C-alpha positions in Angstrom: 209.2 64.6 79.3 206.9 62.5 77.6 203.4 64.0 76.7 200.3 63.3 78.8 197.1 61.9 77.6 194.1 64.4 78.2 191.1 62.1 77.4 189.5 61.7 80.9 189.8 65.7 81.1 188.9 66.4 77.2 185.7 64.0 77.9 184.8 65.7 81.4 185.0 69.1 79.8 183.1 67.4 76.8 180.1 66.7 79.1 180.2 70.3 80.8 180.3 71.5 77.4 177.5 69.5 76.4 175.3 69.8 80.0 175.5 74.3 79.0 174.2 73.4 75.6 171.4 71.8 77.0 170.6 74.4 79.4 171.0 77.1 76.7 169.0 74.8 74.2 165.9 74.3 76.6 166.4 77.9 78.7 167.5 80.6 76.2 166.6 79.4 72.6 164.0 81.0 70.9 163.0 77.8 69.1 160.8 75.5 70.7 163.0 72.1 71.3 160.7 69.3 72.4 161.5 65.9 73.6 158.9 63.0 72.3 159.1 59.7 73.5 158.2 56.4 71.6 154.3 57.6 72.0 155.3 61.1 70.7 154.1 62.5 73.6 155.9 65.4 75.0 158.7 64.5 77.9 160.3 68.1 77.9 159.9 71.4 76.4 162.6 74.0 75.6 162.0 78.1 76.9 162.7 81.2 78.2 162.2 82.0 81.4 158.6 83.4 82.4 157.7 80.4 80.5 156.7 77.5 83.1 153.3 78.0 82.5 153.3 77.3 79.0 155.9 74.4 79.4 153.8 72.5 81.8 150.5 73.1 79.6 152.5 71.0 77.0 154.3 68.5 79.6 152.7 65.0 78.5 150.1 65.8 76.4 150.4 64.0 72.7 152.7 66.7 70.6 150.3 66.7 67.4 146.9 67.5 69.9 149.4 69.7 71.7 149.7 72.4 68.8 146.4 71.5 67.8 147.9 70.4 63.7 145.2 70.6 61.2 146.3 67.9 59.8 147.6 65.1 62.6 148.1 62.3 61.1 150.8 64.0 58.4 152.3 65.3 61.0 152.2 62.4 63.1 153.8 60.4 60.1 156.4 63.0 59.7 157.8 62.3 62.8 157.6 59.2 63.0 159.9 58.9 59.2 162.6 60.5 61.2 162.5 58.3 64.2 162.4 55.2 62.4 164.3 55.7 59.5 167.0 57.8 61.4 166.8 60.8 59.0 168.4 64.4 60.4 167.1 67.6 60.5 164.3 66.7 57.6 162.0 70.1 58.0 158.1 70.9 57.1 155.6 73.0 57.2 152.0 72.5 58.8 149.0 74.3 59.7 148.0 74.5 63.0 145.2 76.1 65.4 146.3 77.0 68.8 144.0 76.4 71.6 143.6 79.6 72.1 142.7 80.8 68.3 143.5 84.7 69.6 145.2 84.9 66.1 143.7 82.4 63.6 145.6 79.7 62.2 149.4 79.3 62.2 152.0 78.1 60.0 154.2 76.1 61.8 157.9 74.5 60.5 158.5 71.4 62.4 162.1 69.5 62.3 162.3 66.5 63.8 165.7 64.4 65.4 165.9 60.7 66.2 166.9 59.8 69.7 168.7 56.6 70.6 171.1 55.1 72.6 174.5 54.4 72.7 173.0 50.5 71.6 170.9 52.3 69.0 167.4 52.0 70.9 165.2 54.2 70.0 164.5 56.9 72.9 162.3 59.4 71.2 162.6 62.3 69.3 163.8 65.6 69.5 161.5 68.0 67.3 161.9 71.7 67.0 159.0 74.0 66.5 159.3 77.4 64.5 156.3 79.6 64.0 157.2 80.3 60.3 153.5 82.3 59.4 154.7 85.8 58.7 157.0 84.4 56.6 154.7 81.8 54.4 152.6 84.8 54.2 155.6 86.9 53.0 155.8 84.4 50.6 152.9 83.4 49.5 152.4 87.6 48.6 155.7 87.4 47.0 154.8 84.5 44.9 151.4 85.9 43.6 153.2 89.3 42.5 155.9 86.7 40.5 152.9 84.3 39.0 151.3 87.4 38.0 154.4 89.4 36.4 155.0 86.5 34.5 151.5 85.2 33.0 149.4 88.3 32.6 149.4 90.5 29.6 151.3 87.8 27.2 148.3 88.3 24.5 146.5 91.4 22.9 142.8 89.7 24.2 141.2 91.8 27.0 139.3 88.1 28.0 142.3 86.4 27.9 144.6 88.9 29.8 141.7 88.8 32.7 141.8 84.4 32.5 145.6 85.0 32.9 145.1 87.0 36.3 142.5 84.6 37.9 144.6 82.1 36.8 148.0 83.4 38.3 146.2 84.2 41.9 144.4 80.7 42.6 144.7 78.6 44.4 148.3 79.4 45.3 146.7 82.9 47.4 142.9 83.7 46.7 140.1 80.6 47.3 138.4 82.9 44.5 138.9 85.2 42.1 136.8 87.2 39.7 137.4 89.7 37.4 134.9 92.5 36.1 135.4 94.6 33.3 133.4 97.6 31.5 132.2 96.1 28.7 133.0 99.2 26.6 136.4 98.7 27.3 136.4 94.8 26.1 135.0 96.2 22.7 138.0 98.2 22.2 136.4 101.8 23.5 137.7 104.3 25.3 137.1 104.2 29.1 135.8 106.6 31.1 137.7 109.0 33.6 136.9 108.1 37.1 134.8 107.8 39.2 132.7 105.1 37.6 129.1 106.5 36.9 126.2 104.5 38.5 124.7 102.3 35.5 127.8 101.7 34.1 127.8 98.0 33.0 130.1 95.3 33.6 131.3 92.3 32.0 132.3 89.2 34.3 135.4 88.8 32.1 136.9 85.6 34.0 135.9 83.9 37.0 138.2 81.1 39.0 137.7 79.2 42.5 135.5 76.6 44.3 132.2 78.4 44.1 129.5 76.0 43.0 126.8 79.2 43.2 128.0 81.9 41.8 126.1 84.8 42.1 126.7 85.5 38.3 127.7 83.3 35.2 130.8 84.2 33.4 129.6 86.8 30.5 127.1 88.2 32.4 126.9 91.9 32.1 125.1 93.9 34.8 125.6 97.1 36.7 127.2 96.6 40.1 124.3 97.0 43.1 124.5 100.3 44.7 125.3 100.6 48.3 128.2 97.8 48.7 131.8 97.7 48.8 131.7 96.8 45.2 130.3 100.0 44.6 132.3 102.2 46.9 135.5 100.7 45.3 134.6 101.9 41.6 133.2 105.4 43.4 136.8 106.2 45.8 139.1 103.9 43.5 140.7 102.9 46.6 140.9 99.1 47.3 139.1 97.5 50.5 139.5 94.4 52.7 136.0 93.0 54.3 135.1 90.9 56.5 132.0 88.7 55.7 131.2 87.6 58.6 128.5 90.5 59.5 127.7 91.8 55.8 125.4 94.6 56.6 124.9 95.0 52.5 123.6 91.8 51.8 120.5 93.0 51.1 122.1 95.5 48.5 122.9 92.6 46.5 121.2 89.7 47.6 122.8 87.3 44.8 126.4 88.1 45.4 125.7 87.6 49.7 124.0 83.9 48.7 127.1 82.8 46.9 129.2 84.1 49.2 127.1 82.3 52.0 127.8 79.4 50.0 130.9 79.2 49.3 132.1 79.5 53.1 133.9 82.8 51.9 135.2 84.9 55.4 137.0 87.7 53.8 137.5 89.7 50.9 139.9 91.8 49.2 138.3 94.2 46.4 140.3 96.6 44.5 139.4 99.2 41.1 141.3 98.2 37.5 142.6 102.1 36.8 144.8 103.4 34.7 145.8 107.1 34.5 142.6 107.8 36.5 140.4 105.8 34.1 138.2 102.8 35.2 138.5 99.8 33.7 137.1 97.3 35.7 137.6 95.9 39.5 138.6 92.4 40.8 137.4 90.7 43.8 139.4 88.1 45.8 137.9 85.7 48.2 139.0 83.1 51.2 137.0 80.6 52.3 136.4 78.2 55.1 140.1 76.9 56.8 142.1 79.5 54.6 143.6 82.4 56.6 141.8 85.6 56.3 143.4 88.2 53.8 145.1 91.2 56.5 146.1 94.7 55.9 149.3 93.6 54.8 147.3 92.5 51.5 146.2 95.5 50.3 149.2 96.3 49.1 149.4 93.4 47.1 146.0 93.3 45.4 146.9 97.3 44.5 149.9 95.8 42.6 148.4 93.0 41.2 145.3 95.9 40.1 147.7 97.7 38.5 149.7 95.4 36.4 145.9 93.7 35.2 144.7 97.3 34.3 148.1 98.0 32.3 147.6 94.7 30.5 144.2 95.2 29.7 144.3 98.7 28.5 146.9 97.1 25.9 144.7 94.5 24.7 142.6 97.2 24.8 143.9 99.8 22.4 145.1 96.8 20.7 141.2 95.5 20.1 140.6 99.4 18.8 142.7 99.4 15.9 141.6 95.8 14.6 138.0 96.8 15.4 139.2 100.5 13.0 141.0 98.4 10.7 138.7 95.2 10.3 136.0 97.8 9.9 137.7 99.9 7.1 138.6 96.5 5.2 135.3 95.6 5.3 134.0 98.5 4.2 136.3 98.8 0.8 135.3 94.9 0.3 132.3 94.6 -2.3 129.4 93.5 -0.3 126.8 93.2 -2.7 128.8 91.9 -6.5 126.6 93.1 -8.6 124.7 89.8 -11.1 126.3 89.0 -14.0 124.6 87.0 -17.0 127.8 85.0 -17.9 129.5 84.4 -14.2 127.6 83.9 -10.6 129.6 84.4 -7.8 130.0 83.9 -4.0 133.3 84.5 -1.4 134.2 83.5 1.7 136.0 85.8 4.2 137.2 84.2 7.3 136.7 85.6 11.2 139.7 87.5 12.2 140.2 90.5 10.0 142.5 93.2 10.0 144.7 91.3 7.3 145.1 93.1 3.9 143.2 90.3 2.1 140.7 91.5 -0.6 139.0 90.4 -3.5 136.7 92.2 -6.3 134.4 91.3 -9.1 134.3 93.8 -11.8 131.4 94.9 -14.5 133.6 94.6 -17.5 132.4 96.1 -21.2 131.0 93.4 -23.6 129.1 91.0 -20.9 132.8 90.5 -19.7 133.5 90.4 -15.9 137.2 90.8 -14.4 137.6 88.4 -11.2 140.7 89.9 -8.7 141.9 88.8 -5.6 145.0 90.5 -3.6 146.8 90.7 -0.1 149.0 93.0 1.1 152.1 91.8 3.4 150.6 93.9 6.5 148.1 94.0 9.2 146.3 96.9 10.6 145.2 100.1 9.5 148.0 100.4 7.1 147.4 97.2 5.4 143.6 98.2 5.0 144.5 101.9 4.1 147.2 100.2 1.1 144.5 97.9 0.1 142.0 100.9 -0.7 144.7 102.2 -2.7 145.5 99.5 -4.8 141.9 98.5 -5.0 140.9 101.6 -6.3 143.5 101.8 -9.4 142.8 98.4 -10.4 138.8 100.1 -10.9 140.7 103.1 -12.7 142.6 100.7 -14.7 139.6 98.3 -15.4 138.0 100.9 -16.9 140.0 101.3 -19.6 139.6 98.0 -20.8 143.0 97.2 -20.6 144.3 93.7 -20.9 145.4 91.6 -17.4 149.1 92.4 -17.9 148.9 95.6 -18.9 146.8 96.1 -16.0 149.0 94.7 -13.9 152.3 96.8 -14.9 150.3 99.5 -14.6 149.1 99.0 -10.9 153.0 97.8 -10.4 154.0 101.3 -11.4 151.6 102.3 -9.4 152.4 100.6 -6.1 156.5 100.8 -6.6 155.6 104.8 -6.6 154.1 104.4 -3.2 156.8 102.3 -2.0 158.6 105.2 -3.1 156.9 107.6 -1.3 156.7 105.6 1.7 160.7 105.6 1.8 160.9 109.5 1.2 158.6 109.6 4.9 160.7 110.6 8.1 162.5 108.1 9.7 160.2 108.4 12.7 157.3 107.8 10.7 156.2 103.3 11.0 155.6 103.5 7.3 159.3 103.7 6.7 160.3 100.9 8.3 157.9 98.9 6.7 158.2 98.4 3.0 155.3 97.9 0.6 154.5 94.4 -0.4 151.5 93.1 -2.4 150.4 90.5 -4.8 147.2 90.3 -6.7 145.7 87.8 -9.5 143.5 89.7 -12.0 141.6 87.7 -14.3 138.8 87.9 -16.9 136.0 86.2 -18.5 134.4 86.5 -21.7 131.1 84.8 -21.3 130.7 84.6 -25.6 134.1 82.5 -26.2 134.0 81.0 -22.4 137.4 82.5 -22.5 139.4 83.5 -18.8 142.8 85.4 -19.5 144.7 85.3 -16.3 148.2 87.4 -15.4 149.4 87.3 -11.9 151.8 89.8 -9.5 153.5 86.8 -7.5 149.7 85.7 -6.1 148.8 82.5 -6.0 146.9 80.7 -9.8 143.4 80.4 -9.6 142.2 76.9 -9.1 139.9 75.3 -12.2 137.0 72.9 -11.7 135.7 71.4 -14.3 131.8 70.5 -14.1 132.8 66.8 -13.1 134.9 68.1 -9.9 138.3 67.3 -11.6 140.4 70.2 -10.2 143.7 71.6 -11.9 146.0 74.2 -10.9 146.0 77.3 -13.5 149.3 77.3 -15.5 149.9 81.2 -15.7 153.3 83.1 -15.2 154.1 84.6 -12.2 155.2 87.6 -12.3 156.8 89.6 -9.9 155.0 90.8 -6.5 153.8 94.4 -6.2 156.5 96.8 -5.0 159.3 95.1 -5.5 162.2 96.2 -7.9 162.0 93.3 -10.0 160.9 94.9 -13.4 160.3 91.2 -15.1 157.0 91.7 -18.1 154.1 90.1 -16.8 152.2 87.5 -18.8 149.3 86.2 -19.4 147.4 82.5 -19.6 144.1 82.1 -21.5 142.0 78.9 -21.4 138.6 77.9 -22.4 136.0 76.7 -19.7 133.4 73.9 -19.9 129.9 75.2 -19.6 129.3 75.0 -15.8 132.8 74.9 -14.8 134.0 77.0 -11.9 137.0 79.4 -10.7 138.2 79.5 -6.9 140.8 82.4 -6.5 142.2 82.3 -2.7 144.8 84.0 -0.2 148.0 82.8 0.0 147.2 81.2 3.4 144.7 78.7 1.5 147.2 77.8 -0.8 148.3 74.4 1.0 144.6 73.8 1.4 143.7 74.4 -2.7 146.5 73.0 -4.4 147.3 69.3 -2.5 144.6 66.8 -3.7 144.1 66.1 -0.1 143.8 69.3 1.1 140.5 71.0 2.8 139.7 73.4 0.5 140.2 70.6 -2.5 137.7 68.2 -1.5 135.1 70.6 -0.5 135.4 72.0 -4.0 135.3 68.7 -5.6 131.5 68.9 -5.7 131.0 71.9 -7.8 126.9 71.6 -8.3 126.2 72.4 -5.3 125.3 76.3 -4.7 128.1 78.6 -4.3 127.3 79.9 -1.0 126.8 76.4 0.2 130.2 75.8 -0.8 131.9 78.6 0.9 130.1 77.6 4.3 131.7 74.4 3.9 135.0 75.5 2.9 134.6 77.8 6.6 133.6 74.8 8.6 136.6 72.8 6.9 139.7 75.0 7.0 141.3 74.1 10.4 140.9 77.6 13.0 144.8 78.7 12.4 146.4 81.8 12.8 147.5 82.2 9.3 143.8 81.4 8.2 142.2 84.5 10.1 141.2 87.2 7.5 141.8 85.0 4.5 140.0 85.4 1.7 138.2 82.6 -0.8 136.1 84.0 -4.3 134.5 81.5 -6.6 133.2 81.8 -9.7 130.5 79.5 -11.9 131.2 80.3 -15.7 128.2 80.2 -18.2 128.2 80.8 -21.7 126.3 83.7 -23.1 122.4 83.0 -23.5 121.7 82.8 -27.1 118.5 85.2 -26.2 120.8 87.9 -24.6 122.6 89.1 -27.5 122.6 89.3 -31.3 125.3 90.7 -34.2 124.7 91.5 -37.8 127.9 92.3 -40.1 126.7 95.5 -42.0 128.1 97.0 -45.4 131.1 99.6 -45.2 128.7 102.6 -47.1 126.7 105.1 -46.3 123.4 102.3 -46.0 125.0 101.0 -43.0 123.6 103.6 -40.6 119.9 102.9 -42.0 120.2 99.5 -41.9 121.7 99.1 -38.2 118.8 101.5 -37.2 116.3 99.2 -38.6 117.8 96.4 -37.4 118.0 97.6 -34.0 114.4 98.6 -33.8 113.5 95.0 -34.4 115.3 93.2 -32.1 114.5 95.7 -29.1 110.8 95.3 -29.9 111.2 91.9 -30.0 112.9 92.3 -26.1 110.0 94.4 -24.9 111.9 97.4 -24.2 109.9 100.9 -24.1 109.8 103.2 -27.0 112.4 106.0 -24.9 115.2 103.4 -24.7 115.1 102.2 -28.3 115.0 105.5 -29.4 118.1 106.4 -27.6 119.4 103.5 -29.0 118.8 103.9 -32.7 120.7 107.5 -32.3 123.6 105.9 -30.2 123.8 102.9 -33.4 123.3 105.1 -35.6 126.5 107.4 -34.7 128.5 104.4 -33.6 128.0 102.9 -37.1 128.4 106.2 -39.1 131.6 106.7 -37.1 132.7 103.0 -38.2 132.0 103.8 -41.7 134.1 107.2 -42.0 136.9 106.1 -40.0 137.3 102.8 -39.6 137.8 99.7 -42.2 135.6 96.6 -43.1 134.5 94.3 -42.0 131.6 96.2 -39.4 129.7 94.2 -37.4 126.7 95.2 -34.6 126.6 93.8 -31.8 123.8 94.3 -29.2 124.2 92.9 -25.5 121.1 92.7 -23.0 122.8 92.1 -19.7 122.8 94.4 -16.6 121.8 97.1 -19.4 121.6 97.4 -22.7 125.1 97.4 -24.9 125.7 98.8 -28.2 129.0 97.7 -29.5 130.2 98.4 -33.3 133.7 96.2 -34.3 135.7 96.9 -37.2 139.7 96.6 -38.1 140.8 100.1 -37.6 143.1 100.5 -34.6 142.4 104.1 -34.6 140.6 105.6 -31.6 137.5 107.8 -31.6 137.7 111.1 -29.2 135.2 113.1 -27.9 135.1 116.6 -29.0 133.0 119.7 -28.1 132.0 121.0 -31.7 131.2 124.8 -31.9 127.9 126.1 -32.8 128.9 126.7 -36.5 130.8 123.2 -36.8 128.4 120.8 -38.8 129.9 117.7 -37.3 131.9 116.6 -34.2 128.7 115.6 -32.5 128.3 111.6 -32.8 130.7 110.9 -30.0 128.9 114.1 -27.7 125.3 112.6 -28.5 126.6 109.2 -27.0 128.0 110.5 -24.1 124.6 112.5 -23.2 122.6 108.8 -24.1 124.6 106.5 -22.7 125.8 105.9 -19.0 129.0 104.4 -20.2 131.3 104.2 -23.1 134.2 103.6 -24.4 136.7 101.5 -26.7 138.8 98.9 -26.4 141.6 96.9 -28.6 142.4 93.7 -29.8 144.9 92.3 -32.4 142.4 92.5 -35.4 141.0 95.7 -34.5 138.9 97.5 -32.2 135.6 97.5 -30.6 133.5 100.9 -30.0 130.8 100.0 -27.1 128.1 102.4 -25.4 125.5 101.0 -22.4 122.4 102.0 -21.1 121.0 101.3 -17.8 117.3 100.4 -18.4 114.6 101.4 -16.4 113.6 99.4 -13.9 110.9 96.9 -14.7 107.4 97.3 -13.0 106.9 95.8 -9.9 
């Protein structure tokens, strides 16, 4: 039996199914479907039974007017685009205000489908409308939380963290956001346990929004007005949802009330910034004008936002606290007012952003010489400052021994290596155990009598030598191993003579490219050595870029001169018993020319007599006596014997052995330094202050 076509039967069944589908869609579906004519007026409306009155109000009305869309032109353009282009199922969300307005503005998702007859003529459009208000609200809350999680806490700066918070939640979640932080927290101080006491100042750390008349400018510091929602939040540490249509507290804070009225704010979410019971500040969120008011569902959101922000702010505060301690310690370890020297004028620049291990020093040496030091520890924070202090103390102790620069750095290297071994022996839980000690240093001495500079380096850039004419070159010194390294290469020195008025520039490693390049910012500034050193330091600060690597970097400038002829005198003495008397006579005459007082002259005669007596008895000719009038009065006796004098404590019956003891009592400093041609024994006296 041949198959019988069922086309007719299938078509009838299809019609029945289609009719059933339309009936179900228009009478039982939860999705509101409207049939619009080409003028976009409602022809038919779906709806469950019992909704006849609602359906009757829609039928015959303009679709955009019936639903009270906030942007009717946009809705009409969207539907007509679907009608004319034939696109199917396009969906967009629009804001609408229902006629009753009971639940406030709503968000409606609109999908449009073109309706055409078999010939392709436009009959109108089918529009599906779904109230997606709750979904959109939930998505907005989740988006705000996600934005805060991704954006807040990326830096260790309190104010930047606050700006990240307001940027993350405006304008997507709130129209205006304000973060106020306890002023002491911004300085890194420990926050006080809650509740916050009255009168504690808060700083407006960040704000964002359409406020044209803010209550207080950014950076303003003031206490929260009593009897306001802000004060209550900081008292009981609970978030609040406040309607601003009627604010009975407005008279207590008229500035905020005026600002709220000017922007049309209608709801406020305010939450404390707390962590472990301590109060760090508060965050205030406003919605204005046509924006949907905050609801009770937003209270958990603002609580989460505030908790995340408080954690990030406290992390930043802890960093600021440690950074402040390290910077303070570092600056206390640096010389605040280096002593003036006759042959050297110095000035320094310390770039903003301390906490690094950069340091410098100017040390007065015997014989009117000056030591110029710059160094750097490859660490940050409190550990860098303590290591810097250890190395600087060792340098001062070694400098007092009048060691040559290479020998001083060799002993400093030994000390740094010992400190590195001590770190390695610390428990593995100690942070210093995992932080190897690494430092660099340049040590130079300048002698104003010969105008000679002697330099040695431990892994640090060589100084820049600027001539009186502005020409510059890098000192060609051999570079030794870094301090604390395992390398044991001997240190070497470089000596060069400087012209009168030359300048030396010592700098941190971060400044090396700016100094050694002929087009570098520091090189260009230092090409004018005739300017005062303080002006050059300021000019360098203005010229150097504000980069992270230059924070805490150091620049030390030294302008060199010869020793003025009227500030010293030297005599060659006979190597016999007549030398002490001749030395006393010459000394008394010269000190009288320098207008020194009688007590100083008498003490100096005794010192000279003992120095010359020791040189005649234990030294070898020739003998040279030199007097230097600098920061004090220095007496030097030079001979060719390498034998060093030693202080002895003579017994009562001993006839000798008291010379150096007498010198140590009369002089503030004394010692001996050595050279290939012999030794120099010196004694320095402090001079009484000149009468005002």
